[in-house]
TORKELUM-792312 format. One line per field, with one value per residue: residue number from 0; residue in three letters; z, y, x of N, C-alpha, C in turn. Coordinates in steps of 0.02 Angstrom, whole numbers, plus 50000, padded with zeros to 5 digits. Example, Ala and Ser with C-alpha at 12.3 -4.5 7.8 and 13.67 -1.06 7.14 Angstrom:
<pts>
seq: 0:1 $
type: ALA:SER $
nw: 50390:50354 $
nv: 49716:49888 $
nu: 50660:50642 $
caw: 50390:50357 $
cav: 49775:49947 $
cau: 50615:50684 $
cw: 50390:50394 $
cv: 49835:50002 $
cu: 50660:50645 $
</pts>
This chain:
<pts>
seq: 0:1:2:3:4:5:6:7:8:9:10:11:12:13:14:15:16:17:18:19:20:21:22:23:24:25:26:27:28:29:30:31:32:33:34:35:36:37:38:39:40:41:42:43:44:45:46:47:48:49:50:51:52:53:54:55:56:57:58:59:60:61:62:63:64:65:66:67:68:69:70:71:72:73:74:75:76:77:78:79:80:81:82:83:84:85:86:87:88:89:90:91:92:93:94:95:96:97:98:99:100:101:102:103:104:105:106:107:108:109:110:111:112:113:114:115:116:117:118:119:120:121:122:123:124:125:126:127:128:129:130:131:132:133:134:135:136:137:138:139:140:141:142:143:144:145:146:147:148:149:150:151:152:153:154:155:156:157:158:159:160:161:162:163:164:165:166:167:168:169:170:171:172:173:174:175:176:177:178:179:180:181:182:183:184:185:186:187:188:189:190:191:192:193:194:195:196:197:198:199:200:201:202:203:204:205:206:207:208:209:210:211:212:213:214:215:216:217:218:219:220:221:222:223:224:225:226:227:228:229:230:231:232:233:234:235:236:237:238:239:240:241:242:243:244:245:246:247:248:249:250:251:252:253:254:255:256:257:258:259:260:261:262:263:264:265:266:267:268:269:270:271:272:273:274:275:276:277:278:279:280:281:282:283:284:285:286:287:288:289:290:291:292:293:294:295:296:297:298:299:300:301:302:303:304:305:306:307:308:309:310:311:312:313:314:315:316:317:318:319:320:321:322:323:324:325:326:327:328:329:330:331:332:333:334:335:336:337:338:339:340:341:342:343 $
type: UNK:UNK:UNK:UNK:UNK:UNK:UNK:UNK:UNK:UNK:UNK:UNK:UNK:UNK:UNK:UNK:UNK:UNK:UNK:UNK:UNK:UNK:UNK:UNK:UNK:UNK:UNK:UNK:UNK:UNK:UNK:UNK:UNK:UNK:UNK:UNK:UNK:UNK:UNK:UNK:UNK:UNK:UNK:UNK:UNK:UNK:UNK:UNK:UNK:UNK:UNK:UNK:UNK:UNK:UNK:UNK:UNK:UNK:UNK:UNK:UNK:UNK:UNK:UNK:UNK:UNK:UNK:UNK:UNK:UNK:UNK:UNK:UNK:UNK:UNK:UNK:UNK:UNK:UNK:UNK:UNK:UNK:UNK:UNK:UNK:UNK:UNK:UNK:UNK:UNK:UNK:UNK:UNK:UNK:UNK:UNK:UNK:UNK:UNK:UNK:UNK:UNK:UNK:UNK:UNK:UNK:UNK:UNK:UNK:UNK:UNK:UNK:UNK:UNK:UNK:UNK:UNK:UNK:UNK:UNK:UNK:UNK:UNK:UNK:UNK:UNK:UNK:UNK:UNK:UNK:UNK:UNK:UNK:UNK:UNK:UNK:UNK:UNK:UNK:UNK:UNK:UNK:UNK:UNK:UNK:UNK:UNK:UNK:UNK:UNK:UNK:UNK:UNK:UNK:UNK:UNK:UNK:UNK:UNK:UNK:UNK:UNK:UNK:UNK:UNK:UNK:UNK:UNK:UNK:UNK:UNK:UNK:UNK:UNK:UNK:UNK:UNK:UNK:UNK:UNK:UNK:UNK:UNK:UNK:UNK:UNK:UNK:UNK:UNK:UNK:UNK:UNK:UNK:UNK:UNK:UNK:UNK:UNK:UNK:UNK:UNK:UNK:UNK:UNK:UNK:UNK:UNK:UNK:UNK:UNK:UNK:UNK:UNK:UNK:UNK:UNK:UNK:UNK:UNK:UNK:UNK:UNK:UNK:UNK:UNK:UNK:UNK:UNK:UNK:UNK:UNK:UNK:UNK:UNK:UNK:UNK:UNK:UNK:UNK:UNK:UNK:UNK:UNK:UNK:UNK:UNK:UNK:UNK:UNK:UNK:UNK:UNK:UNK:UNK:UNK:UNK:UNK:UNK:UNK:UNK:UNK:UNK:UNK:UNK:UNK:UNK:UNK:UNK:UNK:UNK:UNK:UNK:UNK:UNK:UNK:UNK:UNK:UNK:UNK:UNK:UNK:UNK:UNK:UNK:UNK:UNK:UNK:UNK:UNK:UNK:UNK:UNK:UNK:UNK:UNK:UNK:UNK:UNK:UNK:UNK:UNK:UNK:UNK:UNK:UNK:UNK:UNK:UNK:UNK:UNK:UNK:UNK:UNK:UNK:UNK:UNK:UNK:UNK:UNK:UNK:UNK:UNK:UNK:UNK:UNK:UNK:UNK:UNK:UNK:UNK:UNK:UNK:UNK:UNK:UNK:UNK:UNK:UNK:UNK:UNK:UNK:UNK:UNK:UNK $
nw: 48771:48798:48836:48898:48980:49088:49254:49312:49375:49547:49632:49766:49839:49806:49859:49993:50011:49989:50098:50199:50169:50206:50339:50424:50421:50486:50612:50650:50656:50760:50865:50875:50908:51033:51108:51104:51169:51289:51380:51431:51511:51501:51554:51526:51391:51393:51455:51363:51292:51200:51206:51145:51042:50923:50844:50772:50649:50593:50577:50482:50375:50338:50305:50193:50110:50098:50027:49913:49855:49829:49728:49630:49610:49554:49438:49369:49348:49257:49147:49016:48959:48942:49033:49134:49281:49358:49326:49363:49500:49544:49517:49592:49727:49741:49731:49845:49944:49921:49953:50091:50133:50069:50044:50005:49938:49836:49786:49722:49617:49548:49508:49412:49316:49309:49289:49179:49053:49081:49108:48989:48958:48948:49050:49082:49078:49179:49287:49296:49343:49467:49533:49536:49616:49738:49770:49787:49899:49995:50004:50059:50181:50244:50254:50342:50451:50485:50519:50628:50723:50844:50979:51070:51007:50966:50914:50814:50760:50707:50611:50528:50482:50408:50310:50243:50196:50108:50014:49963:49911:49808:49727:49688:49619:49513:49446:49411:49358:49287:49183:49048:49022:49033:48928:48796:48811:48852:48742:48646:48707:48704:48566:48528:48577:48513:48461:48565:48643:48774:48820:48727:48765:48889:48849:48788:48902:48985:48903:48878:49006:49032:48933:48982:49101:49045:48981:49089:49139:49210:49276:49296:49379:49491:49531:49568:49675:49766:49780:49842:49965:50019:50026:50127:50229:50253:50295:50411:50484:50508:50609:50705:50727:50779:50895:50966:50979:51072:51175:51187:51269:51225:51157:51036:50913:50915:50857:50722:50705:50726:50610:50510:50557:50566:50432:50374:50438:50362:50282:50352:50355:50376:50422:50301:50292:50388:50519:50690:50673:50638:50749:50858:50817:50815:50948:51022:50969:51007:51144:51158:51134:51244:51279:51376:51391:51414:51349:51224:51158:51143:51061:50945:50905:50878:50776:50678:50655:50606:50485:50414:50405:50342:50219:50163:50164:50082:49960:49939:49923:49807:49718:49719:49671:49542:49493:49498:49395:49289:49221:49164:49214:49282:49430:49578:49641:49537:49449:49521:49525:49393:49363:49266:49252:49209:49129:48990 $
nv: 49426:49451:49340:49409:49498:49429:49364:49262:49098:49069:49011:48907:48989:49118:49117:49109:49234:49316:49281:49335:49468:49487:49463:49577:49652:49565:49562:49696:49703:49611:49679:49796:49738:49679:49795:49859:49769:49747:49836:49791:49658:49480:49460:49579:49565:49456:49516:49587:49619:49600:49737:49802:49712:49735:49818:49737:49719:49843:49840:49736:49784:49909:49868:49788:49888:49977:49905:49864:49989:50025:49935:49979:50107:50081:50015:50119:50198:50115:50121:50163:50057:49961:49861:49757:49769:49650:49586:49685:49696:49566:49560:49669:49635:49515:49562:49644:49548:49474:49571:49571:49454:49427:49484:49649:49719:49639:49609:49725:49733:49617:49651:49745:49677:49531:49516:49592:49545:49489:49605:49670:49773:49876:49856:49982:50071:50017:50033:50175:50198:50135:50216:50337:50296:50268:50397:50468:50402:50425:50564:50586:50517:50585:50710:50679:50638:50759:50840:50770:50774:50848:50968:50947:50892:50875:51009:50963:50853:50918:51000:50901:50840:50944:50962:50836:50842:50949:50899:50786:50848:50929:50829:50761:50861:50887:50766:50756:50883:50927:50840:50862:50981:50940:50851:50902:50965:50848:50764:50835:50827:50687:50669:50730:50641:50520:50419:50350:50199:50163:50281:50287:50177:50222:50331:50269:50210:50324:50408:50327:50319:50455:50474:50391:50459:50577:50528:50494:50624:50792:50818:50683:50641:50721:50666:50540:50577:50621:50500:50428:50492:50451:50315:50310:50363:50260:50166:50229:50215:50080:50070:50152:50078:49960:50012:50050:49925:49855:49941:50044:50173:50330:50495:50573:50585:50494:50356:50395:50462:50353:50279:50348:50345:50207:50162:50240:50184:50078:50125:50112:50011:49839:49677:49588:49653:49750:49709:49733:49867:49937:49904:49963:50097:50125:50098:50191:50312:50309:50314:50446:50506:50485:50351:50204:50099:49966:49948:50005:49934:49797:49832:49881:49763:49678:49748:49755:49618:49582:49658:49602:49467:49472:49541:49470:49344:49358:49401:49290:49185:49228:49223:49083:49029:49081:49019:48885:48882:48893:48777:48769:48841:48932:48885:48985:49027:49013:49109:49225:49218:49237:49367:49515:49609:49737:49866:49807 $
nu: 50450:50621:50761:50859:50799:50757:50760:50886:50854:50871:51016:51082:51170:51126:50997:51032:51093:50982:50906:50985:50965:50832:50837:50877:50757:50669:50727:50712:50572:50549:50612:50532:50408:50440:50468:50345:50254:50315:50270:50153:50056:50024:49900:49836:49811:49724:49618:49548:49392:49236:49150:49045:48967:48896:48970:49053:48993:49017:49157:49169:49089:49148:49276:49250:49195:49303:49403:49336:49311:49444:49474:49384:49434:49561:49521:49463:49575:49640:49561:49586:49651:49557:49536:49437:49326:49326:49448:49541:49513:49546:49685:49733:49695:49765:49896:49904:49889:50006:50102:50089:50144:50262:50432:50502:50400:50347:50223:50175:50268:50236:50108:50136:50216:50195:50057:50028:49990:49864:49794:49800:49888:50036:50184:50234:50126:50045:50131:50132:50003:50009:50104:50032:49924:49991:50040:49921:49868:49970:49965:49835:49849:49958:49900:49794:49871:49931:49819:49765:49862:49871:49882:49984:50091:50265:50377:50464:50395:50284:50345:50400:50283:50224:50321:50319:50188:50196:50289:50221:50109:50164:50220:50105:50035:50124:50117:49980:49937:50048:50077:50034:50103:50235:50251:50286:50420:50488:50474:50550:50675:50700:50700:50820:50910:50894:50973:51028:51014:50972:50911:50809:50732:50694:50619:50510:50448:50420:50340:50230:50178:50147:50050:49952:49918:49871:49760:49680:49661:49636:49508:49470:49572:49549:49431:49477:49555:49456:49391:49491:49495:49373:49397:49496:49425:49335:49429:49470:49352:49352:49447:49385:49267:49323:49379:49263:49210:49291:49289:49386:49470:49497:49532:49420:49483:49581:49574:49572:49692:49772:49752:49823:49959:49976:49973:50073:50179:50218:50317:50433:50575:50550:50486:50379:50211:50221:50244:50263:50318:50199:50120:50187:50182:50043:50007:50087:50039:49902:49919:49962:49844:49767:49739:49772:49919:49887:49768:49789:49895:49844:49736:49802:49865:49754:49682:49781:49803:49676:49670:49778:49741:49613:49636:49745:49690:49574:49635:49718:49625:49557:49665:49694:49573:49572:49688:49646:49556:49637:49723:49850:49990:50129:50222:50204:50325:50416:50366:50396:50535:50567:50535:50550:50701:50701:50603:50511 $
caw: 48816:48783:48892:48931:49028:49139:49310:49312:49436:49601:49658:49839:49867:49798:49910:50057:50014:49996:50168:50238:50156:50242:50411:50461:50429:50538:50676:50664:50677:50827:50914:50884:50944:51102:51142:51111:51217:51355:51424:51456:51533:51468:51581:51489:51328:51409:51481:51306:51282:51154:51247:51104:50986:50861:50804:50726:50584:50567:50554:50421:50321:50316:50272:50126:50073:50084:49975:49852:49826:49802:49664:49583:49593:49507:49375:49335:49323:49202:49099:48947:48935:48931:49084:49169:49354:49386:49318:49404:49571:49558:49516:49648:49790:49741:49745:49914:49985:49913:49991:50161:50152:50033:50056:49952:49901:49775:49758:49675:49560:49512:49476:49353:49266:49303:49268:49124:49001:49102:49106:48921:48961:48954:49118:49090:49093:49245:49337:49305:49386:49534:49562:49551:49672:49799:49786:49814:49968:50040:50015:50107:50247:50274:50274:50401:50505:50504:50551:50692:50764:50912:51002:51113:50967:50969:50855:50763:50727:50668:50552:50485:50450:50357:50255:50206:50161:50052:49964:49932:49870:49747:49685:49660:49570:49454:49411:49387:49318:49246:49130:48982:49015:49026:48870:48743:48824:48853:48672:48615:48737:48678:48494:48523:48598:48484:48444:48626:48653:48841:48822:48687:48807:48941:48816:48781:48967:49011:48861:48890:49072:49024:48894:49028:49145:49005:48969:49150:49139:49275:49310:49318:49436:49548:49554:49601:49741:49809:49794:49891:50030:50043:50044:50192:50279:50270:50334:50478:50519:50533:50674:50751:50744:50823:50960:50998:50992:51134:51227:51193:51298:51200:51131:50976:50853:50925:50804:50656:50704:50721:50540:50473:50580:50549:50362:50360:50466:50310:50252:50392:50337:50425:50387:50264:50331:50440:50586:50739:50663:50641:50816:50900:50794:50837:51022:51043:50950:51049:51212:51153:51131:51306:51294:51417:51354:51424:51299:51158:51126:51116:51005:50887:50885:50850:50712:50630:50638:50562:50418:50381:50391:50294:50153:50137:50153:50022:49902:49929:49896:49739:49681:49713:49626:49473:49474:49486:49330:49236:49236:49140:49243:49317:49502:49601:49653:49472:49423:49557:49507:49324:49352:49228:49289:49184:49089:48923 $
cav: 49454:49418:49308:49459:49535:49384:49351:49191:49065:49077:48952:48905:49048:49176:49111:49126:49305:49346:49270:49385:49534:49492:49456:49640:49670:49523:49584:49759:49686:49580:49732:49838:49699:49674:49860:49873:49727:49747:49881:49760:49588:49431:49470:49634:49537:49414:49557:49618:49591:49636:49777:49817:49665:49758:49852:49689:49734:49901:49818:49697:49826:49958:49832:49771:49950:50006:49869:49868:50055:50023:49900:50024:50162:50058:50002:50184:50216:50070:50122:50172:49992:49917:49809:49754:49772:49585:49573:49733:49678:49506:49577:49713:49599:49467:49599:49664:49488:49458:49620:49555:49393:49423:49544:49697:49741:49600:49610:49781:49715:49567:49685:49781:49633:49464:49518:49640:49511:49484:49672:49696:49838:49871:49870:50054:50102:49992:50066:50244:50199:50118:50276:50384:50268:50278:50469:50486:50374:50459:50632:50583:50496:50639:50762:50653:50639:50829:50864:50736:50772:50872:51026:50926:50863:50912:51051:50920:50814:50965:51019:50843:50831:50997:50948:50780:50863:50992:50857:50743:50892:50947:50769:50746:50914:50876:50706:50767:50944:50941:50791:50894:51031:50907:50808:50935:50966:50780:50740:50868:50798:50621:50674:50747:50583:50460:50367:50315:50145:50166:50337:50269:50134:50266:50372:50226:50204:50388:50434:50287:50340:50521:50466:50361:50513:50624:50493:50503:50694:50826:50801:50613:50637:50750:50615:50488:50605:50617:50430:50408:50519:50407:50251:50316:50374:50192:50136:50258:50188:50014:50083:50177:50021:49915:50045:50044:49854:49833:49994:50082:50240:50381:50550:50556:50581:50442:50305:50424:50471:50286:50257:50378:50319:50135:50151:50270:50141:50033:50154:50093:49944:49787:49616:49600:49666:49800:49679:49766:49940:49961:49894:50015:50163:50134:50100:50254:50366:50307:50339:50517:50528:50471:50280:50172:50048:49902:49944:50025:49881:49745:49860:49881:49694:49652:49781:49732:49547:49581:49682:49553:49406:49485:49559:49414:49288:49373:49399:49221:49146:49250:49196:49010:49015:49094:48966:48824:48887:48893:48718:48779:48901:48923:48891:49055:49042:49021:49174:49277:49214:49258:49435:49551:49656:49804:49872:49781 $
cau: 50502:50684:50793:50902:50759:50732:50806:50907:50833:50920:51050:51080:51203:51082:50944:51062:51101:50916:50887:51022:50934:50770:50850:50871:50686:50639:50754:50679:50502:50553:50627:50473:50358:50461:50461:50273:50220:50350:50235:50091:50064:49980:49833:49805:49785:49666:49564:49512:49325:49192:49105:48986:48975:48864:49021:49083:48965:49052:49223:49160:49061:49195:49330:49226:49187:49369:49440:49295:49325:49511:49469:49350:49480:49612:49489:49456:49643:49657:49506:49612:49675:49500:49533:49372:49330:49342:49519:49578:49503:49585:49756:49748:49691:49821:49959:49902:49903:50077:50141:50083:50180:50326:50473:50520:50341:50345:50156:50171:50308:50197:50054:50162:50246:50166:49987:50019:49953:49793:49764:49802:49922:50109:50207:50244:50060:50025:50173:50111:49943:50032:50134:49978:49890:50031:50042:49855:49863:50017:49940:49779:49875:49997:49851:49760:49920:49939:49758:49751:49923:49856:49922:50040:50146:50329:50392:50496:50341:50244:50385:50404:50217:50215:50368:50293:50128:50218:50320:50169:50066:50201:50225:50038:50019:50166:50093:49913:49931:50106:50089:50028:50157:50300:50255:50322:50492:50516:50477:50607:50736:50710:50716:50890:50952:50861:51021:51047:50965:50944:50865:50750:50690:50666:50567:50452:50416:50394:50286:50170:50152:50117:49989:49903:49895:49830:49696:49641:49641:49632:49445:49472:49619:49516:49382:49516:49574:49397:49379:49542:49474:49320:49430:49529:49371:49313:49483:49464:49294:49372:49479:49333:49224:49361:49386:49198:49200:49325:49284:49450:49461:49543:49492:49382:49523:49631:49573:49587:49763:49803:49749:49878:50025:49978:49989:50138:50230:50242:50377:50490:50597:50535:50464:50318:50153:50236:50239:50304:50319:50132:50095:50215:50158:49974:50007:50116:49994:49843:49938:49962:49774:49731:49729:49824:49953:49852:49716:49814:49934:49800:49696:49845:49875:49693:49668:49833:49789:49616:49686:49821:49702:49559:49662:49784:49643:49534:49680:49740:49569:49548:49721:49687:49517:49594:49734:49609:49522:49689:49765:49918:50021:50193:50220:50214:50396:50448:50345:50432:50606:50576:50514:50600:50743:50691:50542:50522 $
cw: 48807:48846:48932:48985:49084:49193:49307:49377:49487:49621:49734:49870:49863:49849:49978:50064:50022:50067:50213:50229:50196:50318:50449:50472:50482:50607:50697:50690:50747:50880:50928:50923:51019:51139:51152:51168:51283:51404:51456:51477:51493:51492:51549:51423:51340:51431:51424:51294:51230:51197:51210:51040:50920:50815:50762:50655:50552:50539:50488:50364:50294:50284:50200:50082:50052:50026:49910:49816:49798:49733:49611:49563:49542:49440:49335:49309:49261:49145:49026:48917:48919:48981:49123:49245:49383:49383:49362:49477:49588:49563:49576:49715:49796:49759:49818:49961:49981:49952:50065:50181:50118:50042:49995:49909:49835:49744:49707:49611:49516:49477:49410:49298:49256:49271:49211:49068:49018:49095:49036:48917:48966:49027:49132:49111:49163:49299:49348:49350:49458:49569:49581:49612:49738:49818:49815:49887:50016:50056:50067:50177:50281:50296:50337:50462:50531:50543:50620:50741:50836:50932:51040:51073:50970:50908:50797:50725:50682:50604:50503:50447:50395:50297:50211:50166:50101:49996:49926:49888:49804:49700:49650:49606:49506:49413:49377:49337:49269:49188:49060:48969:49000:48960:48814:48754:48825:48783:48635:48642:48708:48603:48484:48538:48572:48471:48506:48644:48722:48849:48782:48727:48861:48911:48810:48846:48989:48969:48868:48955:49067:48985:48937:49074:49108:48990:49030:49154:49208:49310:49337:49377:49498:49577:49592:49671:49790:49828:49846:49960:50060:50064:50114:50247:50302:50312:50406:50518:50541:50603:50725:50774:50792:50893:51000:51020:51058:51189:51239:51217:51272:51179:51064:50914:50858:50870:50735:50650:50695:50649:50501:50492:50563:50479:50342:50389:50416:50274:50289:50372:50394:50386:50348:50311:50387:50510:50634:50733:50668:50714:50863:50881:50821:50913:51048:51028:50993:51120:51213:51152:51190:51323:51337:51377:51358:51375:51228:51122:51102:51058:50941:50860:50849:50782:50658:50607:50591:50491:50380:50360:50338:50224:50122:50121:50090:49959:49886:49899:49823:49693:49667:49667:49554:49449:49458:49419:49272:49249:49214:49167:49276:49392:49523:49611:49587:49440:49455:49534:49436:49310:49314:49270:49266:49143:49018:48871 $
cv: 49416:49388:49357:49496:49491:49373:49277:49159:49063:49012:48957:48966:49110:49176:49129:49200:49342:49338:49322:49455:49542:49489:49521:49662:49630:49544:49651:49747:49657:49634:49777:49803:49694:49739:49876:49834:49717:49792:49849:49688:49544:49440:49529:49611:49496:49454:49591:49582:49633:49672:49791:49775:49690:49792:49803:49701:49793:49882:49782:49741:49875:49927:49815:49834:49978:49970:49862:49935:50058:49989:49943:50080:50140:50041:50065:50208:50177:50073:50127:50106:49944:49861:49813:49754:49706:49570:49619:49716:49617:49522:49620:49675:49547:49502:49623:49606:49470:49507:49603:49495:49385:49488:49589:49718:49704:49599:49667:49766:49665:49601:49718:49731:49568:49466:49567:49608:49505:49550:49701:49762:49826:49883:49943:50089:50081:50027:50139:50248:50182:50178:50326:50360:50281:50351:50492:50463:50412:50529:50632:50565:50551:50696:50741:50656:50711:50856:50835:50737:50797:50928:51006:50896:50907:50955:51011:50881:50858:50986:50963:50832:50882:50985:50891:50800:50906:50949:50816:50786:50911:50887:50753:50797:50904:50819:50720:50825:50951:50893:50823:50945:50998:50868:50838:50937:50898:50752:50770:50841:50730:50621:50689:50688:50518:50403:50326:50262:50148:50223:50323:50224:50175:50309:50332:50221:50269:50413:50393:50305:50406:50516:50437:50415:50563:50594:50500:50575:50724:50812:50730:50604:50666:50702:50560:50513:50604:50545:50403:50432:50474:50340:50255:50334:50305:50156:50163:50229:50115:50021:50108:50120:49973:49946:50040:49971:49832:49886:50031:50153:50287:50440:50531:50549:50527:50389:50332:50439:50405:50261:50283:50348:50244:50125:50184:50227:50090:50059:50136:50022:49894:49725:49632:49608:49717:49772:49712:49842:49970:49958:49948:50083:50176:50140:50167:50313:50368:50329:50416:50548:50502:50398:50255:50116:49980:49893:49958:49970:49823:49769:49858:49811:49665:49681:49758:49660:49543:49603:49634:49492:49417:49498:49501:49355:49300:49369:49328:49176:49163:49221:49121:48992:49026:49041:48901:48824:48888:48835:48727:48845:48884:48921:48964:49073:49053:49088:49230:49277:49238:49327:49472:49599:49728:49807:49849:49835 $
cu: 50567:50715:50836:50865:50732:50784:50824:50885:50889:50951:51049:51113:51162:51025:50970:51071:51034:50890:50921:50991:50870:50780:50847:50799:50652:50663:50722:50608:50503:50567:50568:50418:50376:50449:50388:50242:50256:50313:50174:50105:50015:49908:49798:49776:49722:49605:49523:49447:49287:49140:49040:48990:48944:48915:49062:49058:49000:49121:49217:49139:49112:49257:49311:49221:49256:49404:49401:49308:49396:49512:49436:49395:49532:49583:49479:49523:49662:49606:49532:49636:49618:49495:49468:49381:49353:49417:49560:49572:49544:49659:49774:49748:49747:49886:49961:49916:49977:50121:50142:50127:50249:50366:50476:50462:50334:50275:50147:50211:50270:50139:50075:50183:50207:50098:49974:49978:49879:49757:49763:49837:49997:50128:50215:50180:50038:50066:50152:50048:49962:50062:50081:49939:49925:50034:49976:49848:49908:49992:49884:49805:49915:49951:49814:49808:49929:49879:49747:49811:49911:49905:49984:50099:50208:50338:50423:50443:50300:50281:50391:50339:50206:50260:50342:50231:50147:50248:50268:50123:50100:50204:50159:50021:50059:50137:50026:49910:49988:50117:50086:50084:50224:50306:50297:50397:50524:50522:50537:50672:50751:50728:50791:50935:50923:50908:51042:50994:50932:50894:50802:50704:50655:50610:50502:50412:50383:50336:50223:50137:50117:50051:49933:49874:49852:49762:49650:49616:49638:49567:49444:49517:49588:49464:49418:49539:49516:49382:49430:49524:49420:49349:49461:49481:49344:49366:49481:49407:49306:49403:49430:49289:49259:49369:49320:49187:49231:49324:49349:49436:49516:49500:49463:49426:49577:49632:49591:49661:49800:49803:49809:49946:50031:50002:50056:50195:50256:50304:50441:50511:50583:50515:50400:50258:50163:50228:50288:50301:50249:50105:50121:50188:50087:49972:50031:50068:49931:49858:49940:49892:49732:49721:49787:49855:49919:49795:49743:49852:49891:49757:49738:49855:49812:49676:49717:49819:49729:49633:49731:49782:49650:49586:49701:49739:49601:49576:49703:49686:49557:49602:49712:49629:49536:49642:49698:49574:49571:49736:49839:49945:50087:50180:50235:50286:50433:50429:50385:50505:50618:50545:50568:50639:50735:50627:50555:50508 $
</pts>
């Protein structure tokens, strides 16, 4: 990789500017947290009890199942590169942990660039799988959001849900079905502009991504879609198990609706880990499904804390174990500061 593609290490002024960039997210999170928990008292939090402790097993089992399946799904996406399950699982869990503690979704950027050598793939190919992964997840989440919305939802919310579902469906279809159709016209376009260096670099990126999608194929993509549905069913059962654990009183679809709004809340700019935005989204949604704020807000806090601790903890441990086995490595901060500014 050439020096031109590397980010120059940050000086004090740059670090100050980056701090200013993260400050609005922190303020947004603080505002959302205040609004969420202003509805309840400290005694409401202390009143939370394990009503049915056996459901702890459900929380643990479905968390393990959900993230194991995520690792298996990405391994299948990366099959054309020859990357093994162990490597894919390590890289994915490390990136998820980084997303929870670092701003600007740096974990996803590290997955594409920092670990390309470990995966034996170009950043372009990895990026195409990350985009497919995100589209699959958004499609399932928006579908779940639409199905669990309820009859009392406002016309604006219903229209928004249908619009998001239409957009995600079209994007997914273009990516899965349209790759083969688009390849020919794109090749002709790039051939006409072969003398342009920037377009040539873009051609390299796009054609590698399309080849990766063609390698997965339509049947393979349909399998990934089904696998994504199972992943989010496991995620839903984490919420159901947690609701049973503390005796949350809501209608039957309340926890399932909470899954969709919880994860879609990551789209709202805030601090890493969707702190504040997720808590308010889950609390508000559960109230719409019959729960009282005194139960809904602590439930949101507990589930959010569990997901942050479990995923960040698992990813962090995997990262540290791998580092311990590799005595020669750059410090993490240096790796982040030298992420390439463009696809090589």
